[in-house]
C-alpha positions in Angstrom: 122.9 130.0 74.4 121.4 128.6 77.7 120.8 124.9 77.8 117.0 124.1 78.1 116.1 121.9 81.1 114.9 118.6 79.6 112.5 117.7 82.4 110.2 120.5 83.6 109.2 118.7 86.8 109.0 115.4 88.6 105.8 114.7 90.5 105.3 112.0 93.2 101.7 110.9 93.7 100.7 109.0 96.8 97.6 107.0 97.7 98.2 106.7 101.5 97.5 103.5 103.4 98.7 101.6 106.4 98.6 98.2 104.8 99.4 99.1 101.3 100.6 102.6 100.1 100.4 103.2 96.4 102.7 105.6 94.6 103.4 106.9 91.1 106.2 109.1 89.9 106.0 111.0 86.6 108.2 113.4 84.7 106.8 116.3 82.7 108.7 117.4 79.6 107.0 119.9 77.3 103.7 119.0 78.9 104.2 115.3 78.0 103.8 112.8 80.8 106.3 110.0 81.2 106.2 107.3 83.8 109.3 107.0 86.0 108.0 104.5 88.6 104.9 103.1 90.2 104.2 100.5 92.8 102.9 99.6 96.2 104.6 99.6 99.5 103.4 96.5 101.5 103.1 97.4 105.2 100.8 94.6 106.5 103.9 92.5 107.4 104.7 95.0 110.1 102.5 94.4 113.1 103.4 97.5 115.0 101.6 100.6 113.6 104.5 103.0 114.5 106.9 100.8 112.5 104.5 101.0 109.5 104.6 104.8 109.8 108.4 104.8 110.0 108.5 102.7 106.8 106.1 105.1 105.1 108.3 108.1 106.1 111.6 106.3 105.0 110.2 105.1 101.7 108.7 108.4 100.8 111.9 110.2 101.7 113.9 107.6 99.6 111.7 108.2 96.5 112.0 112.0 96.9 115.8 111.7 97.0 116.2 109.0 94.3 113.9 110.7 91.7 114.7 114.3 92.7 111.0 115.0 93.1 109.9 118.6 92.6 106.3 118.3 93.8 104.3 115.8 95.7 100.5 115.2 95.5 98.6 113.0 98.0 95.1 111.8 98.3 93.3 113.3 101.2 91.5 110.9 103.5 87.8 110.6 102.8 85.3 110.5 105.6 84.4 106.9 106.6 82.4 105.2 109.2 85.3 103.7 111.1 87.1 106.4 113.2 90.1 104.2 114.0 90.7 103.6 110.3 90.5 107.3 109.6 93.0 108.1 112.3 95.4 105.5 111.0 95.0 106.8 107.4 95.5 110.4 108.5 98.7 109.4 110.3 100.0 107.6 107.1 99.2 110.7 105.1 100.9 112.9 107.7 104.2 111.1 107.8 104.4 111.0 104.0 103.7 114.8 104.0 106.4 115.2 106.7 109.0 113.5 104.5 108.1 115.9 101.7 108.3 118.9 104.0 111.7 117.7 105.3 113.0 118.0 101.8 111.2 121.3 101.1 109.1 119.7 98.4 105.6 121.3 98.1 102.7 119.0 98.9 99.1 119.3 97.5 96.2 117.3 98.7 93.4 116.1 96.5 90.0 114.6 97.4 89.4 111.2 95.9 86.5 112.5 93.7 88.7 115.3 92.4 91.4 112.8 91.3 88.9 110.5 89.6 87.2 113.4 87.8 90.5 114.8 86.6 91.7 111.4 85.3 88.5 109.8 84.0 86.0 112.7 83.8 83.8 111.0 86.4 84.1 111.7 90.1 82.5 108.3 90.9 84.8 106.2 88.7 85.8 102.8 90.0 89.4 101.8 90.8 89.4 99.7 87.6 88.2 102.7 85.5 91.0 104.9 87.0 93.6 102.2 86.3 92.4 101.8 82.6 92.5 105.6 82.0 95.9 106.0 83.8 97.3 103.2 81.6 96.1 105.0 78.4 97.6 108.3 79.6 101.1 107.0 80.4 101.0 103.9 78.2 102.8 101.3 80.4 103.1 97.7 79.4 102.6 95.6 82.6 99.7 96.4 84.9 100.6 96.4 88.6 99.3 93.7 90.9 97.6 96.2 93.2 95.3 99.1 92.1 96.8 101.2 94.9 99.8 101.7 92.5 97.5 103.0 89.7 95.7 105.2 92.3 99.0 106.7 93.4 99.9 107.4 89.7 96.4 108.9 89.2 97.2 111.4 92.1 100.4 112.5 90.3 98.5 112.8 86.9 95.7 114.8 88.6 98.3 117.2 90.1 99.9 117.7 86.7 96.5 118.4 85.1 95.5 120.8 87.8 98.7 122.8 87.4 98.7 122.9 83.6 95.8 122.5 81.1 92.7 121.4 83.0 90.9 124.3 84.5 89.2 123.6 87.8 86.3 125.6 86.5 85.8 123.6 83.3 83.0 121.2 83.2 83.1 118.1 81.0 80.3 115.6 80.6 82.7 112.7 80.1 86.0 111.5 78.5 84.8 112.2 74.9 83.9 115.8 75.9 87.4 116.2 77.5 89.2 114.9 74.4 87.2 117.2 72.1 88.2 120.2 74.2 91.8 119.0 74.7 93.0 117.2 71.5 96.6 117.5 72.5 95.9 115.1 75.5 95.0 112.2 73.2 97.6 109.4 73.2 
């Protein structure tokens, strides 16, 4: 009799940034989500932008190797008014993606509104609403100091939902509607 693989997949979610990069790592087992790690990588202490990018690459690669990540999801940069900020954010995203590609781990990008909608039911949810919903989904005890960490975790959860039970064509009016249509998602 073949031994059943206990963990179906491990997903790394990243909220890219050049001063703080949030991340969350989850494992999926029988469609149940378990938190493996979440946190924020502090990059502001490095004055040189290229050194920050190097640290993003190294840390992302380290997480992929340590947790044996199967898939990576990353928040896509949104359009802002400051072109320099957008360029820097795009570079941060790019080096994180390059680390994933080096290890042949598939990467999927999600727009911020898509992540918020998948996790909270509202595309315009605040960072605090996302953090509260993520906490109820994976049920961790201690809240992180930075919401970038819960944002990274939300990216991983969104990716899981997109690949499994949430149809991108489904329309929910809010969290209550989502729970009514997905009773197995209730914690």
